[in-house]
C-alpha positions as CSV (number, residue, x, y, z in Angstrom):
1,M,16.2,-13.6,24.1
2,I,13.8,-10.4,23.8
3,L,11.4,-12.5,21.6
4,R,11.9,-15.2,24.2
5,L,11.7,-13.5,27.3
6,A,8.0,-11.9,25.6
7,A,7.1,-15.7,24.9
8,V,7.6,-16.4,28.4
9,V,5.8,-13.7,30.4
10,L,3.0,-14.4,28.0
11,S,3.2,-17.4,28.6
12,A,2.5,-17.2,32.2
13,L,-0.5,-14.5,31.8
14,F,-2.3,-17.3,30.1
15,L,-1.7,-19.7,32.5
16,S,-2.0,-17.7,35.5
17,G,-5.7,-18.9,35.9
18,A,-8.4,-18.0,32.9
19,V,-11.2,-20.3,32.4
20,W,-12.3,-18.9,29.4
21,G,-15.9,-20.0,30.0
22,E,-16.4,-17.6,32.8
23,E,-15.7,-14.2,33.1
24,P,-12.5,-13.8,34.2
25,A,-11.2,-10.4,35.9
26,A,-9.3,-8.5,34.1
27,E,-6.1,-9.7,35.1
28,D,-6.8,-13.3,35.2
29,G,-5.2,-14.8,31.7
30,I,-4.5,-13.6,28.6
31,D,-7.2,-10.9,29.6
32,A,-4.7,-8.8,31.1
33,V,-3.3,-7.6,27.7
34,L,-6.2,-8.3,26.1
35,P,-9.3,-5.2,26.4
36,P,-11.4,-5.5,29.2
37,L,-14.1,-8.3,28.3
38,L,-17.7,-7.2,28.3
39,P,-20.2,-9.0,30.5
40,W,-22.4,-11.9,28.5
41,N,-24.4,-14.6,30.2
42,G,-26.5,-15.8,26.8
43,S,-29.0,-18.7,26.9
44,S,-27.0,-20.8,24.7
45,R,-24.4,-21.8,27.1
46,D,-27.6,-24.5,27.9
47,L,-26.5,-25.8,24.4
48,A,-23.4,-27.5,25.5
49,V,-24.5,-31.1,27.5
50,A,-22.6,-31.8,30.8
51,A,-18.6,-33.5,30.7
52,D,-19.7,-36.4,32.0
53,D,-22.0,-36.7,29.2
54,P,-21.1,-40.4,26.9
55,W,-21.9,-37.9,23.7
56,A,-20.0,-35.0,25.0
57,T,-17.6,-33.4,22.7
58,P,-13.6,-32.9,23.3
59,F,-14.6,-29.6,23.6
60,E,-17.7,-30.0,26.4
61,K,-15.3,-32.3,27.7
62,S,-12.8,-29.6,28.6
63,G,-14.9,-27.0,30.1
64,L,-15.5,-24.8,26.6
65,V,-11.8,-24.1,26.9
66,E,-9.9,-26.4,24.3
67,T,-10.4,-27.6,20.7
68,P,-9.1,-31.1,20.3
69,R,-6.1,-32.1,17.7
70,Y,-6.7,-33.8,14.7
71,D,-6.4,-37.8,15.5
72,E,-8.6,-36.4,18.5
73,T,-11.2,-35.1,16.2
74,V,-11.5,-37.7,13.7
75,A,-11.0,-40.1,16.3
76,W,-14.4,-38.7,17.9
77,L,-16.4,-38.3,14.9
78,D,-15.8,-41.7,13.6
79,R,-17.0,-43.3,17.0
80,L,-20.4,-40.6,16.0
81,V,-20.8,-42.1,12.5
82,A,-20.5,-45.7,13.6
83,A,-23.2,-44.7,16.4
84,A,-25.5,-42.5,13.7
85,P,-27.4,-44.4,10.5
86,E,-27.6,-40.7,9.4
87,L,-23.7,-40.0,8.8
88,E,-21.2,-41.5,6.9
89,R,-17.7,-39.8,6.4
90,V,-15.1,-39.6,3.4
91,S,-12.5,-39.0,2.9
92,I,-12.1,-35.3,-0.2
93,G,-8.3,-35.3,-0.7
94,L,-4.6,-35.6,1.3
95,S,-2.6,-32.5,2.5
96,H,1.4,-32.3,1.4
97,E,1.7,-34.3,4.9
98,G,-0.5,-36.7,4.2
99,R,-3.3,-36.1,6.3
100,E,-6.7,-36.6,5.4
101,I,-9.3,-34.1,5.2
102,V,-11.7,-35.6,6.5
103,M,-15.6,-34.4,5.7
104,V,-18.7,-35.8,7.5
105,M,-22.1,-36.4,5.5
106,A,-25.8,-35.7,7.1
107,S,-28.8,-36.9,6.0
108,S,-32.0,-38.5,6.3
109,N,-31.3,-41.1,4.4
110,G,-27.9,-41.8,5.1
111,A,-26.6,-40.9,2.0
112,S,-22.8,-42.0,1.0
113,T,-22.4,-40.7,-2.4
114,P,-23.2,-37.2,-4.4
115,E,-26.6,-39.8,-6.2
116,E,-27.9,-40.3,-2.7
117,L,-27.3,-37.4,-1.6
118,R,-29.2,-35.8,-4.7
119,A,-32.4,-38.1,-4.7
120,S,-33.7,-37.4,-1.8
121,G,-34.2,-33.8,-2.9
122,K,-33.5,-32.2,-0.4
123,P,-30.7,-28.7,0.0
124,V,-27.6,-29.1,0.7
125,I,-24.7,-26.8,3.0
126,L,-21.7,-27.2,3.2
127,V,-19.6,-25.9,5.9
128,H,-15.7,-25.5,6.9
129,G,-14.2,-24.6,9.5
130,G,-10.2,-24.3,10.1
131,I,-9.2,-23.0,6.7
132,H,-7.5,-20.7,9.0
133,S,-6.7,-23.9,12.3
134,G,-6.3,-20.8,14.6
135,E,-9.7,-19.9,13.7
136,I,-11.3,-22.8,14.7
137,D,-15.0,-21.8,16.3
138,G,-16.5,-24.2,13.3
139,K,-15.6,-27.3,14.2
140,D,-16.3,-27.4,17.8
141,A,-20.1,-26.1,16.7
142,G,-19.7,-28.7,14.1
143,M,-18.7,-31.2,16.5
144,M,-22.0,-30.5,18.7
145,L,-24.6,-30.1,15.9
146,L,-23.6,-33.4,14.1
147,R,-24.2,-34.8,17.8
148,D,-27.5,-33.3,18.5
149,M,-29.1,-34.2,14.7
150,T,-28.3,-37.9,15.1
151,V,-27.5,-39.6,18.5
152,R,-29.1,-37.5,21.3
153,G,-32.1,-36.1,18.8
154,T,-32.3,-32.5,20.0
155,R,-32.0,-31.5,16.9
156,G,-33.0,-33.4,14.8
157,E,-35.5,-32.3,12.6
158,L,-33.1,-30.5,10.9
159,L,-32.9,-33.2,8.4
160,D,-35.7,-33.5,7.7
161,K,-35.0,-29.7,6.2
162,A,-31.5,-30.0,4.5
163,S,-28.5,-32.0,4.3
164,L,-25.1,-31.1,5.9
165,L,-21.8,-31.7,4.2
166,F,-19.0,-31.0,7.5
167,V,-15.4,-30.5,7.1
168,P,-14.0,-29.9,10.5
169,I,-10.6,-29.0,9.4
170,L,-10.0,-27.9,5.9
171,S,-6.3,-26.9,7.0
172,V,-5.4,-30.2,8.8
173,D,-1.4,-29.9,8.7
174,A,-2.1,-26.1,10.1
175,H,-4.2,-27.4,12.7
176,E,-1.6,-29.6,14.1
177,R,1.4,-27.1,14.4
178,F,0.0,-26.9,18.1
179,S,0.0,-24.0,20.9
180,G,-0.6,-21.7,23.1
181,H,0.8,-19.0,20.9
182,G,-1.3,-19.3,18.2
183,R,-3.6,-16.2,17.7
184,I,-2.4,-13.1,20.4
185,N,-5.6,-11.1,19.8
186,Q,-7.9,-14.3,20.5
187,R,-9.7,-15.0,23.6
188,G,-9.0,-19.0,23.3
189,P,-8.6,-21.8,23.3
190,V,-6.0,-22.5,24.9
191,E,-4.2,-24.2,22.2
192,M,-4.6,-24.1,18.9
193,G,-3.1,-24.2,15.1
194,W,-1.8,-22.1,12.5
195,R,-3.1,-19.4,9.8
196,T,-1.1,-21.0,7.3
197,N,-0.4,-24.8,5.9
198,A,2.7,-26.7,5.9
199,R,4.0,-24.4,2.9
200,N,3.4,-21.4,4.3
201,Q,0.2,-20.6,2.1
202,N,-3.1,-18.9,3.2
203,L,-5.6,-20.8,2.0
204,N,-8.3,-18.3,2.1
205,R,-6.3,-16.5,-0.8
206,D,-6.0,-19.6,-2.8
207,Y,-9.3,-20.0,-4.2
208,A,-8.2,-18.1,-8.0
209,K,-5.3,-20.1,-8.6
210,L,-5.5,-23.5,-7.0
211,D,-2.0,-24.1,-6.0
212,T,-2.9,-26.2,-2.7
213,P,-4.3,-29.7,-2.1
214,E,-6.8,-28.5,0.9
215,I,-8.0,-25.9,-1.1
216,R,-8.1,-28.5,-4.7
217,A,-9.8,-31.0,-3.2
218,L,-12.7,-28.2,-1.2
219,A,-13.4,-26.8,-4.9
220,Q,-13.6,-30.6,-6.4
221,A,-15.6,-31.5,-3.6
222,I,-18.1,-28.9,-3.7
223,D,-18.2,-29.4,-8.4
224,V,-18.8,-33.4,-7.5
225,W,-21.4,-32.6,-4.2
226,E,-22.6,-29.6,-6.0
227,P,-24.2,-28.0,-2.6
228,D,-26.9,-25.5,-2.8
229,L,-25.1,-23.0,0.5
230,Y,-21.5,-22.6,1.5
231,V,-20.4,-21.7,5.0
232,D,-16.8,-21.1,6.0
233,V,-16.1,-20.2,9.5
234,H,-13.6,-17.8,10.2
235,V,-12.3,-15.7,14.0
236,T,-11.6,-11.8,13.0
237,D,-8.8,-9.8,13.9
238,G,-9.6,-6.0,14.6
239,I,-10.9,-4.1,16.7
240,D,-13.2,-4.4,19.7
241,W,-17.1,-4.1,19.5
242,Q,-19.9,-5.5,20.6
243,Y,-21.1,-8.5,17.8
244,D,-19.4,-11.5,18.7
245,I,-21.2,-13.1,15.7
246,T,-21.0,-11.5,12.3
247,W,-21.0,-12.8,8.8
248,G,-21.4,-11.4,5.0
249,Y,-21.0,-12.3,1.9
250,N,-21.3,-10.2,-1.8
251,G,-24.5,-8.1,-2.3
252,P,-26.6,-7.9,-5.3
253,H,-24.6,-5.3,-7.1
254,A,-22.0,-8.2,-7.9
255,H,-22.3,-11.7,-9.5
256,S,-25.2,-13.5,-8.5
257,P,-28.0,-10.6,-7.3
258,S,-30.6,-13.2,-7.2
259,T,-29.1,-14.7,-4.3
260,A,-27.3,-12.2,-3.2
261,R,-31.2,-10.8,-2.7
262,W,-32.4,-14.0,-1.3
263,L,-29.9,-14.0,1.5
264,A,-30.3,-10.5,2.6
265,T,-33.5,-11.4,3.1
266,R,-34.2,-14.9,4.1
267,L,-30.8,-16.0,5.6
268,D,-29.9,-12.4,7.6
269,P,-33.1,-11.9,9.1
270,A,-33.9,-15.7,10.2
271,A,-30.1,-16.2,11.5
272,S,-30.1,-12.4,13.4
273,R,-33.6,-13.4,15.7
274,V,-32.7,-16.8,16.7
275,L,-29.1,-16.1,17.8
276,E,-30.5,-12.0,19.6
277,A,-32.9,-14.8,21.7
278,H,-30.0,-16.2,22.8
279,G,-28.5,-13.2,24.3
280,H,-26.0,-13.1,21.3
281,V,-24.9,-9.9,19.2
282,P,-25.0,-10.4,15.5
283,G,-23.7,-7.9,13.1
284,P,-22.2,-7.0,9.7
285,L,-19.0,-8.4,7.9
286,V,-17.5,-4.2,8.3
287,F,-14.4,-2.9,8.1
288,P,-13.2,0.2,10.0
289,V,-12.0,2.8,8.1
290,D,-9.2,4.0,10.4
291,S,-8.9,1.2,12.9
292,R,-7.6,3.8,15.6
293,D,-10.8,6.5,14.6
294,L,-14.1,4.7,14.3
295,A,-15.6,8.4,13.6
296,R,-14.1,7.8,9.7
297,G,-16.6,5.0,9.0
298,V,-16.2,1.0,7.9
299,V,-16.7,-0.3,5.3
300,E,-18.3,-3.0,3.4
301,W,-16.2,-5.5,1.6
302,T,-16.6,-6.6,-1.9
303,A,-14.6,-9.9,-1.7
304,S,-12.6,-10.6,-5.1
305,I,-11.4,-14.6,-6.4
306,R,-8.6,-15.2,-3.9
307,F,-11.0,-15.3,-1.1
308,S,-14.7,-18.0,-0.3
309,N,-17.1,-15.5,-0.8
310,G,-15.7,-13.9,-4.1
311,W,-15.1,-16.9,-5.4
312,G,-18.7,-18.7,-4.7
313,D,-20.6,-14.9,-5.9
314,A,-18.6,-16.1,-9.0
315,R,-19.3,-19.5,-9.8
316,H,-23.1,-18.7,-8.5
317,L,-22.6,-20.6,-5.1
318,P,-24.2,-18.8,-2.5
319,T,-21.4,-18.6,0.0
320,V,-21.8,-16.9,3.2
321,L,-18.0,-16.0,5.3
322,V,-18.6,-16.0,8.9
323,E,-16.0,-13.7,10.8
324,N,-16.6,-14.7,15.0
325,H,-15.0,-11.5,16.9
326,S,-11.8,-12.8,18.5
327,L,-11.7,-10.7,21.7
328,K,-15.3,-12.8,22.9
329,P,-14.7,-15.9,24.9
330,F,-14.1,-19.1,23.0
331,D,-17.3,-20.7,24.2
332,R,-19.8,-17.6,23.1
333,R,-17.8,-18.5,19.5
334,V,-18.4,-21.5,19.7
335,L,-22.3,-21.4,20.5
336,G,-22.6,-18.6,18.7
337,T,-21.6,-20.5,15.3
338,Y,-23.2,-23.7,16.3
339,L,-27.1,-21.2,16.1
340,F,-25.6,-20.0,12.9
341,L,-25.5,-23.6,11.5
342,A,-28.5,-24.4,12.5
343,S,-30.5,-21.7,11.4
344,V,-29.0,-21.9,8.2
345,I,-30.2,-25.6,7.3
346,E,-33.6,-24.2,8.6
347,T,-34.0,-21.4,6.5
348,V,-32.4,-22.9,3.6
349,G,-34.5,-26.3,4.6
350,E,-37.7,-24.1,4.2
351,H,-36.4,-21.9,1.1
352,S,-34.8,-24.1,0.1
353,A,-37.1,-23.6,-3.6
354,E,-36.8,-19.4,-3.7
355,L,-32.9,-20.2,-2.9
356,R,-32.6,-22.6,-6.2
357,E,-34.6,-20.6,-8.4
358,A,-32.4,-17.2,-7.7
359,V,-29.4,-19.7,-8.5
360,R,-30.6,-20.6,-11.5
361,T,-31.4,-16.9,-12.7
362,D,-27.8,-15.9,-11.1
363,R,-25.7,-19.3,-13.7
364,A,-28.5,-18.2,-16.6
365,R,-27.2,-14.7,-16.4
366,R,-24.4,-14.2,-19.6
367,P,-23.5,-10.2,-18.9
368,E,-22.6,-7.3,-21.7
369,T,-19.8,-6.4,-19.4
370,V,-18.2,-8.4,-16.5
371,P,-16.5,-6.3,-13.6
372,L,-12.6,-6.9,-12.8
373,A,-12.8,-5.3,-9.0
374,W,-14.4,-2.5,-7.3
375,R,-14.2,0.8,-5.0
376,V,-16.4,2.8,-3.4
377,P,-18.6,4.8,-5.5
378,E,-16.6,8.0,-6.6
379,G,-18.4,11.8,-5.6
380,V,-21.3,9.3,-4.0
381,S,-21.6,10.6,0.0
382,P,-21.5,7.8,2.2
383,V,-24.5,6.5,4.3
384,E,-24.7,6.7,8.3
385,R,-25.5,4.2,10.3
386,E,-25.6,2.8,14.1
387,L,-22.2,0.7,14.9
388,L,-22.7,-1.0,18.5
389,A,-19.4,-0.3,18.8
390,V,-17.1,-0.2,23.0
391,E,-15.6,2.6,23.4
392,Q,-12.0,4.0,22.9
393,R,-9.3,6.6,23.1
394,L,-6.2,7.1,22.4
395,E,-3.9,7.9,25.0
396,P,0.1,8.2,24.7
397,S,2.3,5.7,24.3
398,P,6.2,5.8,25.6
399,I,6.8,2.4,24.2
400,S,5.5,3.2,20.5
401,G,6.2,7.1,20.9
402,G,3.2,7.5,20.0
403,K,-0.8,7.2,20.5
404,R,-2.5,3.7,21.6
405,V,-5.6,2.4,20.8
406,E,-7.3,1.7,24.3
407,Y,-10.6,0.4,24.2
408,T,-12.8,0.9,27.8
409,G,-14.8,-2.3,27.8
410,K,-17.9,-0.1,27.6
411,P,-20.7,-0.6,25.3
412,V,-21.6,2.0,22.9
413,T,-23.5,3.0,19.9
414,V,-21.9,5.6,17.4
415,S,-23.5,6.6,14.4
416,V,-20.4,6.2,11.8
417,P,-20.4,7.0,7.3
418,W,-21.0,3.4,6.1
419,Y,-18.8,2.4,2.7
420,A,-19.6,0.0,0.2
421,Y,-17.2,-1.6,-2.2
422,T,-20.4,-1.1,-5.6
423,E,-19.6,0.2,-8.1
424,P,-17.4,-1.5,-10.7
425,Q,-13.8,0.0,-10.9
426,E,-12.8,-2.0,-14.4
427,T,-14.9,-3.6,-16.4
428,V,-14.4,-5.8,-20.1
429,E,-16.9,-7.0,-22.6
430,P,-16.6,-11.4,-22.3
431,P,-15.5,-12.8,-25.5
432,V,-17.6,-16.0,-26.8
433,A,-14.5,-18.0,-25.6
434,Y,-10.7,-17.8,-24.8
435,W,-8.3,-20.2,-26.2
436,V,-5.5,-21.4,-24.2
437,P,-2.7,-23.1,-25.2
438,P,-1.4,-26.5,-24.2
439,A,2.2,-25.0,-23.2
440,W,0.3,-23.1,-19.9
441,H,-0.6,-26.5,-19.0
442,E,-0.8,-25.2,-15.4
443,V,-3.4,-23.1,-16.0
444,I,-5.7,-25.3,-18.5
445,E,-5.4,-27.7,-15.3
446,R,-6.4,-25.3,-13.1
447,L,-9.4,-24.4,-14.8
448,A,-10.9,-27.8,-15.0
449,I,-10.2,-27.8,-11.4
450,H,-12.7,-24.8,-11.0
451,G,-15.5,-27.0,-12.9
452,L,-15.0,-24.6,-16.0
453,Q,-16.2,-26.7,-19.4
454,M,-13.8,-26.4,-21.7
455,E,-13.0,-28.6,-25.1
456,R,-9.3,-29.8,-26.0
457,I,-9.0,-29.7,-29.9
458,S,-6.8,-32.8,-31.2
459,E,-5.5,-30.9,-34.5
460,P,-4.4,-27.6,-35.5
461,R,-7.0,-25.0,-35.3
462,R,-6.6,-21.0,-36.9
463,V,-9.4,-18.8,-35.5
464,E,-9.3,-14.9,-35.3
465,V,-8.8,-14.0,-32.1
466,E,-7.8,-10.5,-30.4
467,M,-5.0,-11.2,-27.9
468,Y,-3.2,-8.5,-25.4
469,R,0.1,-7.0,-26.0
470,L,1.5,-5.8,-22.8
471,A,3.1,-2.7,-21.7
472,D,4.3,-1.0,-19.0
473,A,4.7,-4.4,-17.7
474,E,5.8,-4.6,-13.7
475,L,6.5,-7.2,-11.1
476,E,6.4,-7.2,-7.2
477,T,9.5,-7.1,-5.4
478,K,8.8,-9.7,-3.0
479,P,6.7,-13.4,-3.0
480,F,3.0,-13.1,-2.0
481,E,1.2,-16.6,-1.5
482,G,4.4,-18.3,-2.8
483,H,3.8,-16.1,-6.9
484,I,5.6,-12.7,-8.0
485,R,2.5,-11.0,-9.1
486,A,2.8,-9.1,-12.3
487,S,0.5,-6.0,-13.7
488,A,0.7,-4.5,-17.4
489,R,-1.2,-2.2,-19.5
490,A,-3.2,-4.9,-22.1
491,I,-3.4,-3.6,-25.4
492,P,-5.5,-6.0,-27.8
493,E,-4.5,-6.4,-31.1
494,R,-6.6,-8.5,-33.3
495,R,-4.7,-11.6,-34.7
496,V,-5.0,-15.1,-36.3
497,E,-4.0,-17.5,-34.7
498,T,-3.2,-21.5,-34.7
499,F,-3.6,-23.4,-31.6
500,P,-1.7,-26.6,-31.5
501,P,-3.6,-30.0,-30.7
502,G,-4.4,-29.4,-26.8
503,S,-5.6,-25.8,-26.5
504,A,-8.2,-25.6,-24.5
505,R,-11.2,-23.2,-25.9
506,I,-13.2,-22.5,-23.0
507,P,-16.8,-21.1,-24.3
508,L,-18.6,-18.4,-22.8
509,D,-22.0,-19.6,-22.8
510,Q,-21.8,-21.3,-19.5
511,P,-23.2,-21.0,-16.0
512,L,-19.2,-20.5,-14.5
513,G,-18.5,-18.0,-17.8
514,V,-18.0,-15.1,-15.1
515,L,-15.6,-17.2,-13.2
516,A,-13.4,-18.1,-16.6
517,V,-13.5,-13.6,-17.5
518,L,-11.9,-13.4,-14.4
519,L,-8.9,-16.2,-14.3
520,L,-8.2,-15.1,-18.1
521,E,-8.5,-11.9,-18.4
522,P,-5.4,-9.8,-17.4
523,A,-6.6,-6.8,-15.7
524,S,-9.1,-9.2,-13.2
525,P,-7.1,-8.6,-9.6
526,D,-6.5,-12.9,-9.3
527,S,-6.4,-13.3,-13.0
528,F,-3.9,-16.0,-13.7
529,F,-1.8,-13.1,-15.7
530,Q,-1.5,-11.1,-12.4
531,W,-1.0,-14.4,-10.4
532,G,2.4,-15.1,-12.1
533,F,1.4,-18.3,-14.1
534,F,3.0,-16.6,-17.1
535,L,5.9,-14.5,-16.9
536,E,7.8,-16.4,-19.2
537,V,5.9,-13.8,-21.7
538,M,7.7,-10.8,-20.6
539,Q,11.2,-12.6,-20.9
540,R,13.0,-11.1,-24.2
541,T,15.7,-13.7,-25.4
542,E,17.0,-12.7,-28.9
543,Y,18.5,-9.7,-29.8
544,V,19.9,-7.8,-32.5
545,E,23.8,-6.5,-32.5
546,A,24.2,-2.6,-33.6
547,Y,26.7,-3.5,-36.0
548,I,24.0,-5.1,-37.9
549,M,21.3,-3.1,-37.3
550,E,22.8,-0.1,-38.0
551,P,23.1,-1.2,-42.1
552,T,19.4,-2.5,-42.6
553,A,18.4,0.6,-40.6
554,R,19.7,2.3,-42.9
555,A,18.0,-0.3,-46.0
556,M,14.8,0.2,-44.2
557,L,15.0,3.9,-44.7
558,E,15.7,3.6,-48.3
559,A,13.3,1.3,-49.5
560,D,10.6,2.6,-47.4
561,P,9.8,7.2,-47.5
562,D,7.0,6.1,-44.9
563,L,9.0,5.0,-42.7
564,E,11.4,7.3,-43.3
565,A,8.5,9.9,-42.2
566,E,7.5,7.9,-39.0
567,F,11.1,8.2,-37.6
568,R,12.1,11.4,-38.3
569,G,8.3,12.5,-36.9
570,R,9.5,10.1,-34.0
571,L,12.7,12.2,-33.4
572,L,11.2,15.7,-33.9
573,E,8.0,14.3,-31.0
574,D,10.4,12.2,-28.5
575,P,14.1,13.9,-26.9
576,D,14.7,10.9,-25.1
577,F,14.4,9.0,-28.0
578,A,16.7,11.1,-30.6
579,A,18.9,10.9,-27.5
580,S,19.1,7.3,-27.7
581,P,20.8,5.5,-29.6
582,R,20.3,2.2,-28.4
583,D,16.5,3.0,-28.7
584,R,16.8,4.1,-32.1
585,L,18.6,1.1,-33.3
586,Q,15.6,-0.9,-31.1
587,W,13.2,1.0,-33.1
588,F,14.2,-0.3,-36.4
589,Y,15.1,-3.6,-35.5
590,E,11.4,-4.0,-34.1
591,R,9.9,-3.6,-37.6
592,T,12.2,-6.2,-39.0
593,P,10.6,-9.9,-39.2
594,Y,13.4,-10.7,-37.3
595,F,12.1,-9.3,-33.8
596,D,10.3,-11.7,-31.7
597,D,6.7,-11.1,-32.3
598,R,5.3,-12.9,-29.6
599,W,7.4,-11.2,-26.7
600,N,5.0,-9.3,-24.5
601,L,2.3,-11.2,-26.4
602,Y,-0.2,-13.0,-24.1
603,P,-0.9,-16.0,-25.2
604,V,-4.1,-16.3,-24.4
605,G,-7.0,-15.6,-27.1
606,R,-10.0,-14.1,-26.5
607,E,-13.1,-15.3,-29.8
608,L,-14.7,-12.7,-30.8
609,P,-18.4,-13.2,-32.4
610,T,-18.3,-13.2,-36.5
611,P,-20.0,-10.0,-37.8
612,S,-23.4,-12.3,-37.8
613,E,-23.6,-13.4,-33.8
614,E,-23.0,-9.1,-33.6
């Protein structure tokens, strides 16, 4: 009853008269419960055509307050494609519920295949909206931009510089979970889709494990269409500040340093100039250390491969994560996204030779060690930088009994500590190759979808490898993204393994070698092991009875003086062991040929260099 009443109240607030494209009074609409709206009247409003224009998008027809449903979006795009020879539409895959994941290609030569697109020699930018379908700004901005590059012709020069692959809605099923109650902390649109797909999976946590048809389709499209740069458009949560369009990527400390430097020196300043010239407030992708106290600073993230920007970094695909600010009105966010995307196309087109050289340099890297995770450098004081914030104060809350954050709506510039995850937390030396037995076909399949080069053997092959024994294994107690995550201490041991036919050998001397390391090293936070793909190896299936082990242990001690000395030493060193009859018998059992040698053995082999190669 209480939840129903809350929904009714919020619906009433929402429907009470806010027009998101204007500056609503604080008491109107959802603004009655959101922080005060900062005034804004950017010149990017001029980008929108009149509602009665024959090529107005559904967003523009609504007065810049609504986003269209899936069918309406596809119908509008089909009409545009039919009228514009520069455009082609394809389906890159199907969702769980059978909806097409639509991609529109925009090129000066009207390319309809990857080969035709590459033949032009122009760089290719891939953009998608709606990986979280409540965060749909990219869809509406991209529709406007496609229209202006083609039938209107106001931005036709962009296609002389570069080609665009545009996926308006990635999470298509989530998009159709459509209502006015999608994101309680976001100003518009009036109705929107949902965060997770039809199986309640978050697509922006799936880039490593590739469970969802949507991210699989995207990964395969990237492998086939080979874009030069990839843009993933979101709307952020969190604190109030002045920035409306923010973006980021993994920095030069990470896996693609040359690409990161190009993004910092070419893309960032160009996009910032364009946005500022039209009245927007661009900013960096940072997160508060404590949303209740900005004085504690902000932190720059280094994304892991479960996220688009971390995955792109590992595979040396320049990838930019856009996070528009949820407390800014929908029209402001969409128009800012339009400007950002147009600037990206222009910048990539003008500096494509530099970008491609940076990517070639990163793809040619063969690092001696690969960082698996990152942390803020220890023992190093953070730099102080200015942040364009909104004044906030803590007030007592009669509802929670604690303190609540209240934003005053007053812009302030504050100097705060600026932290960054730039120090490797753990590293590993990559092997010559990884070996994955055919029993783990789900892993081999996903490695192939990632685009990794591999050899599938047709005859058994004996290989000297290093394998990990998993000690102190632990499972999380709650599911996360459809998995029970696992962790363990990985202890290396040398073995000679016979890999059966169908096994996959993944060499590390390839452009995606770093990605293979991050997927197959068990200490990597987004490895297949930690995502729970190898739970079976931690299950013990053979045991021994005490009445068998007692005489067996006695015979073992009589036959092997060294074993007896080792046993007596263990008794003296470990009182818990000495006090446990079960552990004592288990100790002997593990030293018999009857014990399961493959219990807690991670089945992926690391092929090491021969002495002549070292």
